[in-house]
ZADO-1210 file (C-alpha; in nm, 4 decimals, padded with zeros to 6 digits):
<atoms>
<atom x="00.0000" y="00.0000" z="00.0000" code="MET" pos="1"/>
<atom x="00.2734" y="00.2434" z="00.0681" code="SER" pos="2"/>
<atom x="00.3929" y="00.2035" z="-00.2873" code="GLU" pos="3"/>
<atom x="00.0536" y="00.3214" z="-00.4202" code="VAL" pos="4"/>
<atom x="00.0572" y="00.6330" z="-00.1972" code="ALA" pos="5"/>
<atom x="00.4075" y="00.7202" z="-00.3103" code="GLU" pos="6"/>
<atom x="00.3136" y="00.6827" z="-00.6766" code="ALA" pos="7"/>
<atom x="00.0520" y="00.9578" z="-00.6478" code="LYS" pos="8"/>
<atom x="00.2915" y="01.1909" z="-00.4774" code="GLY" pos="9"/>
<atom x="00.2771" y="01.3614" z="-00.1429" code="PRO" pos="10"/>
<atom x="-00.0393" y="01.5422" z="-00.0427" code="LYS" pos="11"/>
<atom x="00.0256" y="01.9180" z="-00.0289" code="VAL" pos="12"/>
<atom x="-00.2378" y="02.1466" z="00.1230" code="PRO" pos="13"/>
<atom x="-00.3632" y="02.4196" z="-00.1126" code="PRO" pos="14"/>
<atom x="-00.2195" y="02.7659" z="-00.0675" code="SER" pos="15"/>
<atom x="-00.4552" y="03.0013" z="00.1115" code="TYR" pos="16"/>
<atom x="-00.6093" y="03.2349" z="00.0128" code="PRO" pos="17"/>
<atom x="-00.6631" y="03.0937" z="-00.3336" code="PRO" pos="18"/>
<atom x="-00.5413" y="03.3131" z="-00.6134" code="LYS" pos="19"/>
<atom x="-00.8243" y="03.4840" z="-00.8013" code="SER" pos="20"/>
<atom x="-00.8044" y="03.7303" z="-01.0857" code="PRO" pos="21"/>
<atom x="-00.8262" y="04.0967" z="-00.9853" code="PRO" pos="22"/>
<atom x="-01.1694" y="04.2550" z="-01.0321" code="PRO" pos="23"/>
<atom x="-01.2268" y="04.4410" z="-01.3574" code="GLN" pos="24"/>
<atom x="-01.2137" y="04.8138" z="-01.3331" code="LYS" pos="25"/>
<atom x="-01.5317" y="04.9815" z="-01.4495" code="LYS" pos="26"/>
<atom x="-01.5025" y="05.3105" z="-01.6302" code="PRO" pos="27"/>
<atom x="-01.6328" y="05.6008" z="-01.4267" code="VAL" pos="28"/>
<atom x="-01.9771" y="05.7040" z="-01.5503" code="GLU" pos="29"/>
<atom x="-02.0267" y="06.0748" z="-01.5959" code="ALA" pos="30"/>
<atom x="-02.3155" y="06.2229" z="-01.3955" code="PRO" pos="31"/>
<atom x="-02.6389" y="06.2529" z="-01.5892" code="ARG" pos="32"/>
<atom x="-02.7232" y="06.6040" z="-01.7005" code="PRO" pos="33"/>
<atom x="-02.9977" y="06.7750" z="-01.5042" code="GLN" pos="34"/>
<atom x="-03.2234" y="07.0295" z="-01.6730" code="PRO" pos="35"/>
<atom x="-03.1261" y="07.3766" z="-01.5668" code="THR" pos="36"/>
<atom x="-03.4706" y="07.5251" z="-01.6193" code="THR" pos="37"/>
<atom x="-03.8156" y="07.3840" z="-01.6671" code="LYS" pos="38"/>
<atom x="-03.9886" y="07.4513" z="-01.9972" code="PRO" pos="39"/>
<atom x="-04.2287" y="07.7392" z="-01.9638" code="GLN" pos="40"/>
<atom x="-04.5361" y="07.8384" z="-02.1529" code="SER" pos="41"/>
<atom x="-04.6244" y="08.1888" z="-02.2595" code="ALA" pos="42"/>
<atom x="-04.7794" y="08.2540" z="-01.9173" code="THR" pos="43"/>
<atom x="-04.4535" y="08.1764" z="-01.7372" code="GLY" pos="44"/>
<atom x="-04.5848" y="07.8588" z="-01.5751" code="LEU" pos="45"/>
<atom x="-04.5406" y="07.5077" z="-01.7069" code="ALA" pos="46"/>
<atom x="-04.8920" y="07.3603" z="-01.7054" code="PRO" pos="47"/>
<atom x="-04.9070" y="06.9919" z="-01.6294" code="ARG" pos="48"/>
<atom x="-05.2078" y="06.7679" z="-01.6086" code="LEU" pos="49"/>
<atom x="-05.1974" y="06.5790" z="-01.2812" code="VAL" pos="50"/>
<atom x="-05.4732" y="06.3285" z="-01.2186" code="VAL" pos="51"/>
<atom x="-05.4721" y="06.1439" z="-00.8867" code="THR" pos="52"/>
<atom x="-05.7342" y="05.9454" z="-00.7015" code="GLY" pos="53"/>
<atom x="-05.9592" y="05.9102" z="-01.0072" code="ARG" pos="54"/>
<atom x="-06.0430" y="05.6583" z="-01.2703" code="ARG" pos="55"/>
<atom x="-05.8590" y="05.7377" z="-01.5917" code="THR" pos="56"/>
<atom x="-05.8156" y="05.5955" z="-01.9372" code="ARG" pos="57"/>
<atom x="-05.5774" y="05.6943" z="-02.2181" code="VAL" pos="58"/>
<atom x="-05.6363" y="05.5912" z="-02.5786" code="LEU" pos="59"/>
<atom x="-05.4004" y="05.6713" z="-02.8657" code="THR" pos="60"/>
<atom x="-05.4715" y="05.6843" z="-03.2380" code="PHE" pos="61"/>
<atom x="-05.2992" y="05.7744" z="-03.5606" code="ARG" pos="62"/>
<atom x="-05.4170" y="06.1124" z="-03.6842" code="ALA" pos="63"/>
<atom x="-05.6303" y="05.9709" z="-03.9646" code="GLU" pos="64"/>
<atom x="-05.9856" y="06.0610" z="-04.0735" code="PRO" pos="65"/>
<atom x="-06.1273" y="05.7457" z="-03.9084" code="TRP" pos="66"/>
<atom x="-05.9759" y="05.8281" z="-03.5665" code="ALA" pos="67"/>
<atom x="-06.2697" y="06.0381" z="-03.4398" code="ALA" pos="68"/>
<atom x="-06.5278" y="05.7625" z="-03.4919" code="ARG" pos="69"/>
<atom x="-06.3030" y="05.4930" z="-03.3459" code="LYS" pos="70"/>
<atom x="-06.2116" y="05.7129" z="-03.0463" code="ALA" pos="71"/>
<atom x="-06.5783" y="05.7837" z="-02.9705" code="ALA" pos="72"/>
<atom x="-06.6601" y="05.4124" z="-02.9695" code="GLY" pos="73"/>
<atom x="-06.3678" y="05.3126" z="-02.7495" code="GLN" pos="74"/>
<atom x="-06.4286" y="05.6034" z="-02.5119" code="ALA" pos="75"/>
<atom x="-06.7936" y="05.5012" z="-02.4732" code="ALA" pos="76"/>
<atom x="-06.6873" y="05.1483" z="-02.3791" code="LEU" pos="77"/>
<atom x="-06.4328" y="05.2798" z="-02.1266" code="ALA" pos="78"/>
<atom x="-06.6808" y="05.5145" z="-01.9586" code="VAL" pos="79"/>
<atom x="-06.9549" y="05.2500" z="-01.9572" code="ALA" pos="80"/>
<atom x="-06.7382" y="05.0503" z="-01.7168" code="ALA" pos="81"/>
<atom x="-06.7424" y="05.3484" z="-01.4773" code="TRP" pos="82"/>
<atom x="-07.1186" y="05.3042" z="-01.4215" code="ASP" pos="83"/>
<atom x="-07.2749" y="05.6392" z="-01.5046" code="TYR" pos="84"/>
<atom x="-07.6297" y="05.5316" z="-01.5967" code="PRO" pos="85"/>
<atom x="-07.7527" y="05.8902" z="-01.6442" code="HIS" pos="86"/>
<atom x="-07.4703" y="06.0061" z="-01.8715" code="LEU" pos="87"/>
<atom x="-07.6078" y="06.1582" z="-02.1906" code="ASP" pos="88"/>
<atom x="-07.4393" y="05.9231" z="-02.4366" code="GLU" pos="89"/>
<atom x="-07.5219" y="06.1414" z="-02.7370" code="HIS" pos="90"/>
<atom x="-07.3482" y="06.4450" z="-02.5850" code="ASP" pos="91"/>
<atom x="-07.0515" y="06.2347" z="-02.4743" code="PHE" pos="92"/>
<atom x="-07.0023" y="06.0773" z="-02.8180" code="LEU" pos="93"/>
<atom x="-07.0436" y="06.4120" z="-02.9923" code="LYS" pos="94"/>
<atom x="-06.7894" y="06.5764" z="-02.7575" code="ALA" pos="95"/>
<atom x="-06.5297" y="06.3032" z="-02.8065" code="VAL" pos="96"/>
<atom x="-06.5830" y="06.2983" z="-03.1827" code="HIS" pos="97"/>
<atom x="-06.5547" y="06.6778" z="-03.2091" code="GLY" pos="98"/>
<atom x="-06.2423" y="06.7031" z="-02.9956" code="LEU" pos="99"/>
<atom x="-06.0607" y="06.4219" z="-03.1765" code="VAL" pos="100"/>
<atom x="-06.1642" y="06.5577" z="-03.5163" code="GLN" pos="101"/>
<atom x="-06.0234" y="06.8997" z="-03.4234" code="ALA" pos="102"/>
<atom x="-05.6937" y="06.7391" z="-03.3214" code="ALA" pos="103"/>
<atom x="-05.6735" y="06.5323" z="-03.6392" code="VAL" pos="104"/>
<atom x="-05.7337" y="06.8316" z="-03.8669" code="THR" pos="105"/>
<atom x="-05.4719" y="07.0423" z="-03.6866" code="SER" pos="106"/>
<atom x="-05.1878" y="06.8184" z="-03.8040" code="GLY" pos="107"/>
<atom x="-04.9485" y="06.5806" z="-03.6395" code="GLY" pos="108"/>
<atom x="-04.9146" y="06.2068" z="-03.6662" code="LYS" pos="109"/>
<atom x="-05.0623" y="06.0926" z="-03.3353" code="ARG" pos="110"/>
<atom x="-05.3602" y="06.1880" z="-03.1199" code="VAL" pos="111"/>
<atom x="-05.4215" y="06.0781" z="-02.7612" code="SER" pos="112"/>
<atom x="-05.7560" y="06.0814" z="-02.5827" code="LEU" pos="113"/>
<atom x="-05.7481" y="06.1171" z="-02.2027" code="HIS" pos="114"/>
<atom x="-06.0567" y="06.0400" z="-01.9941" code="LEU" pos="115"/>
<atom x="-06.0950" y="06.0992" z="-01.6203" code="ALA" pos="116"/>
<atom x="-06.3850" y="06.1162" z="-01.3779" code="ASP" pos="117"/>
<atom x="-06.4583" y="06.2682" z="-01.0411" code="GLN" pos="118"/>
<atom x="-06.7753" y="06.3661" z="-00.8589" code="ASP" pos="119"/>
<atom x="-07.0063" y="06.2673" z="-01.1471" code="ALA" pos="120"/>
<atom x="-06.8063" y="06.4742" z="-01.3966" code="LYS" pos="121"/>
<atom x="-06.6130" y="06.3330" z="-01.6898" code="ILE" pos="122"/>
<atom x="-06.3117" y="06.5118" z="-01.8351" code="LEU" pos="123"/>
<atom x="-06.2403" y="06.4468" z="-02.2013" code="VAL" pos="124"/>
<atom x="-05.9072" y="06.5843" z="-02.3226" code="MET" pos="125"/>
<atom x="-05.7435" y="06.5303" z="-02.6609" code="VAL" pos="126"/>
<atom x="-05.3753" y="06.6051" z="-02.7302" code="LEU" pos="127"/>
<atom x="-05.2260" y="06.6301" z="-03.0777" code="GLU" pos="128"/>
<atom x="-04.8609" y="06.6011" z="-02.9608" code="HIS" pos="129"/>
<atom x="-04.6996" y="06.8360" z="-03.2086" code="GLN" pos="130"/>
<atom x="-04.5796" y="07.1542" z="-03.0451" code="GLY" pos="131"/>
<atom x="-04.6081" y="07.4744" z="-03.2393" code="GLY" pos="132"/>
<atom x="-04.9467" y="07.4096" z="-03.3994" code="ASN" pos="133"/>
<atom x="-05.2090" y="07.6633" z="-03.3140" code="ASN" pos="134"/>
<atom x="-05.4988" y="07.4191" z="-03.3348" code="GLY" pos="135"/>
<atom x="-05.6788" y="07.5762" z="-03.6292" code="GLY" pos="136"/>
<atom x="-06.0576" y="07.5648" z="-03.6337" code="GLY" pos="137"/>
<atom x="-06.0902" y="07.5539" z="-03.2567" code="GLU" pos="138"/>
<atom x="-06.3487" y="07.8348" z="-03.2421" code="GLU" pos="139"/>
<atom x="-06.6081" y="07.6262" z="-03.4247" code="ARG" pos="140"/>
<atom x="-06.5255" y="07.3176" z="-03.2180" code="THR" pos="141"/>
<atom x="-06.5639" y="07.5059" z="-02.8900" code="LEU" pos="142"/>
<atom x="-06.8888" y="07.6685" z="-03.0049" code="THR" pos="143"/>
<atom x="-07.0342" y="07.3314" z="-03.0976" code="ASP" pos="144"/>
<atom x="-06.9257" y="07.1827" z="-02.7636" code="LEU" pos="145"/>
<atom x="-07.0679" y="07.4709" z="-02.5622" code="ALA" pos="146"/>
<atom x="-07.4110" y="07.4063" z="-02.7187" code="ARG" pos="147"/>
<atom x="-07.4263" y="07.0529" z="-02.5778" code="LEU" pos="148"/>
<atom x="-07.6594" y="07.0247" z="-02.2773" code="ARG" pos="149"/>
<atom x="-07.4228" y="06.8309" z="-02.0485" code="THR" pos="150"/>
<atom x="-07.0993" y="07.0201" z="-02.1234" code="VAL" pos="151"/>
<atom x="-07.0147" y="07.2316" z="-01.8187" code="ASP" pos="152"/>
<atom x="-06.6944" y="07.3817" z="-01.9613" code="ALA" pos="153"/>
<atom x="-06.4612" y="07.3453" z="-02.2590" code="CYS" pos="154"/>
<atom x="-06.1417" y="07.5028" z="-02.3826" code="GLY" pos="155"/>
<atom x="-05.7987" y="07.4643" z="-02.5386" code="THR" pos="156"/>
<atom x="-05.4391" y="07.5260" z="-02.4459" code="HIS" pos="157"/>
<atom x="-05.0952" y="07.4899" z="-02.6024" code="THR" pos="158"/>
<atom x="-04.7700" y="07.4039" z="-02.4275" code="ASP" pos="159"/>
<atom x="-04.4471" y="07.2198" z="-02.5028" code="HIS" pos="160"/>
<atom x="-04.6346" y="06.8862" z="-02.5356" code="ASP" pos="161"/>
<atom x="-04.8591" y="07.0151" z="-02.8140" code="GLY" pos="162"/>
<atom x="-05.2104" y="07.1482" z="-02.8444" code="HIS" pos="163"/>
<atom x="-05.4965" y="07.0188" z="-02.6292" code="ALA" pos="164"/>
<atom x="-05.8744" y="07.0418" z="-02.6510" code="TRP" pos="165"/>
<atom x="-06.0861" y="06.9542" z="-02.3482" code="TRP" pos="166"/>
<atom x="-06.4441" y="06.9357" z="-02.2289" code="ALA" pos="167"/>
<atom x="-06.5959" y="06.8681" z="-01.8876" code="LEU" pos="168"/>
<atom x="-06.9258" y="06.6808" z="-01.9017" code="LEU" pos="169"/>
<atom x="-07.1821" y="06.6413" z="-01.6259" code="ASP" pos="170"/>
<atom x="-07.2744" y="06.2752" z="-01.5768" code="ALA" pos="171"/>
<atom x="-07.5183" y="06.3278" z="-01.2890" code="ALA" pos="172"/>
<atom x="-07.8906" y="06.3148" z="-01.3542" code="PRO" pos="173"/>
<atom x="-08.0422" y="06.6519" z="-01.4244" code="ARG" pos="174"/>
<atom x="-08.3332" y="06.7571" z="-01.2048" code="PRO" pos="175"/>
<atom x="-08.6632" y="06.7553" z="-01.3895" code="LYS" pos="176"/>
<atom x="-08.8092" y="07.0939" z="-01.4622" code="ARG" pos="177"/>
<atom x="-09.1483" y="07.1703" z="-01.3148" code="ALA" pos="178"/>
<atom x="-09.4103" y="07.2337" z="-01.5781" code="LEU" pos="179"/>
<atom x="-09.5868" y="07.5702" z="-01.5481" code="PRO" pos="180"/>
</atoms>
């Protein structure tokens, strides 16, 4: 047996600590640039839409002639899930269609429809995402929206994100008028 142990050679303990390659040096990453100033609108303030604590839905479409009809249908399905049984569907569809159509005709390649609700009111806002456009034809769109029975307010604004059209619709049941 001793001959077999000698044939393998003497047992030598491994050297501690074991040799390992040195860690690779990572190049130092430059700090990310921070914006020096926030973009400002003509009024001096940077308007931002902040929606918290509400149900919301955002739908996007290519700015094509069919977008207004498709947006109205998808918006109606989204709002139907919010359970407003007394919402005037005709006014809602007409408002969405008009706002999206105004955004499509103003130019740009993409239109987004933003829906939000709170206290039996539904906000419909459409962005055309191409800064610099003045949103031509908005006077007629706003006049048509203001004539709708359930539209409480409507308007437009332009900032660095593009041009936006919006309408606030009342989804609560209207009290019945007493007949004279």
